[in-house]
Steps between C-alpha positions, in 0.01 A plus 500: 500500500204301633629179329838548660346533847277196446806301379696605814215408729468165326872431532499592873192285551665201334816552697299528821314181432827315418666628821194399703504155338862452587447603856203264535690208354799577728282518809325180408833321453617623840164395657539143356860475626402612848206257496741216414724604793204495733412144388860399579464646849185287553684188370800558734267549800295193408811280473635623836161456670461148351853414611407585860166315481664191355759496778234549772299218344803272529544595865145378572504194268778274627770693305334441163457776250153520343437295189476680164130470482458724808734785388382497137130560574435866437274653761486185717528527875711189550783701659283658773572637761832608348346634178132573443507388136770379266601788269558461126675708235318837481507507122454143384291377799699177492668355809862568568727207406541284808710175500571262783710185516304202391419347840215440736646757739676768289823627661590757234314747281557757222263788436535721186357804327578690183583864564477757217805687627776329690662778699812343644576811710178444698555318828169316452627352168872453573550140615165388358566566130552215255725659237511190286129421549348262750202277536318311223679562167704781670203737445527679834750750630417539867444243773562360845595155615471313826640182646437337835785329676444209743483594865760339721 
């Protein structure tokens, strides 16, 4: 009888450990997924803030968008007073992809990021998504563009 009780206790203990393991793995997966979504929120916010700073910069610099070297310097203060420091991707630490027309006084720009989840129902993504890919080697899926038109 004692062997049967020990066997049942052992079986319940094994089952309990397995269930606990599955719960921990499930929670960890959910945690990682939510963490990726939070990084996407940071990226979207960074792109929108950069977009505004780039346009304000042009307003103050003879209708010229900033050159790539200014926007692609992580942590630099070149866009002050419109942005304290240039943000970069929260995971890679690399600058967001910024392209301008090849001129002394750029009149157009493109600014891209790679989101983990492209939620097309979200108003902050709709209209900014690159479904076929965008930027260098089509490696990005979210971005904004700007173009200055001559004043008359």
